[in-house]
C-alpha positions in Angstrom: 0.0 -0.1 0.1 1.7 3.5 -1.2 0.3 7.0 0.5 1.1 10.3 -2.1 0.5 14.0 -0.9 0.4 16.0 -3.6 -0.7 19.7 -4.6 -2.3 20.4 -7.9 -1.7 23.2 -10.2 -4.9 23.0 -12.7 -6.5 25.1 -15.3 -10.4 25.0 -16.6 -10.4 24.7 -20.3 -13.8 25.8 -21.9 -15.2 27.1 -18.4 -17.0 30.2 -17.9 -16.9 30.6 -14.0 -14.0 31.2 -11.9 -12.5 27.5 -10.4 -10.2 27.1 -7.9 -6.7 26.0 -9.4 -5.1 24.7 -6.3 -5.8 21.4 -5.7 -4.4 19.8 -1.6 -4.2 15.9 -2.8 -4.0 12.7 -0.4 -3.9 9.0 -1.7 -3.7 5.7 -0.9 -3.1 3.1 -3.8 -3.0 -0.7 -3.5 -2.3 -2.2 -7.0 -4.6 -1.0 -9.0 -7.0 0.4 -6.6 -6.8 4.2 -5.6 -8.6 5.8 -2.9 -8.3 9.9 -1.3 -9.7 13.4 -0.9 -8.4 16.7 -2.2 -10.0 20.3 -2.4 -11.9 20.6 -5.6 -12.1 23.5 -7.9 -15.5 24.2 -6.2 -13.6 24.8 -3.0 -15.2 21.4 -1.0 -13.8 18.9 -0.5 -14.2 15.6 -2.8 -13.6 11.9 -1.8 -13.1 9.4 -4.7 -12.4 5.9 -4.9 -11.6 4.1 -8.1 -8.9 2.1 -10.5 -5.7 3.2 -12.1 -4.0 1.8 -14.9 -0.1 2.4 -15.8 1.6 2.1 -19.3 5.5 3.7 -18.9 4.5 7.2 -18.0 0.7 7.4 -18.6 -1.9 6.8 -16.5 -5.5 6.0 -17.0 -7.7 6.4 -14.1 -12.1 5.8 -13.7 -13.9 5.6 -10.7 -16.7 8.1 -9.0 -15.8 11.2 -7.3 -18.2 13.2 -4.2 -18.5 16.9 -3.4 -19.7 18.1 -7.1 -23.4 18.8 -8.5 -24.0 18.6 -11.8 -28.2 18.8 -10.8 -30.1 19.1 -7.5 -29.6 15.2 -7.5 -26.5 14.7 -8.0 -24.1 13.7 -5.4 -21.8 10.9 -6.8 -20.3 11.6 -9.8 -18.1 9.6 -12.3 -14.4 10.1 -12.4 -12.2 10.0 -15.0 -8.6 11.1 -15.8 -5.4 10.6 -17.9 -1.9 11.4 -17.0 1.2 11.2 -18.2 4.1 12.0 -15.7 2.7 14.2 -13.1 0.7 16.0 -16.0 -2.8 15.5 -15.9 -6.3 16.0 -17.3 -9.7 15.1 -16.7 -12.7 16.0 -18.5 -15.6 18.3 -16.5 -19.4 17.9 -18.0 -20.7 20.5 -15.4 -24.3 20.8 -17.4 -23.8 24.1 -19.0 -20.7 24.9 -18.3 -18.4 21.6 -19.6 -14.5 21.6 -20.5 -12.2 20.1 -19.2 -9.4 20.4 -16.6 -5.7 19.8 -17.5 -2.9 20.6 -14.8 0.2 19.6 -12.8 0.9 17.5 -9.9 3.4 17.6 -7.3 4.3 14.5 -5.3 5.5 15.2 -2.0 
């Protein structure tokens, strides 16, 4: 089991609202399974769990995350992220304000 502590810096592309760009993050990883929590773009704490597959410096993560509201009834959302070394990209399906997030994650 591996614990990872990091801070991510992000840029929200194609989105109109003003989002948080600094994301403290803690993760635990056991083989391909991941779980963690971070301070999200909407200034809330998000918890997530999922699966990570790596191919050399590339990685793909899928799972579920809390802390976002896409509608009045949504509290758990799908999670998808692609990584290359310490860089990442993730789509953001925010209803009327969709786009994607790109960023860099500094691991301690």
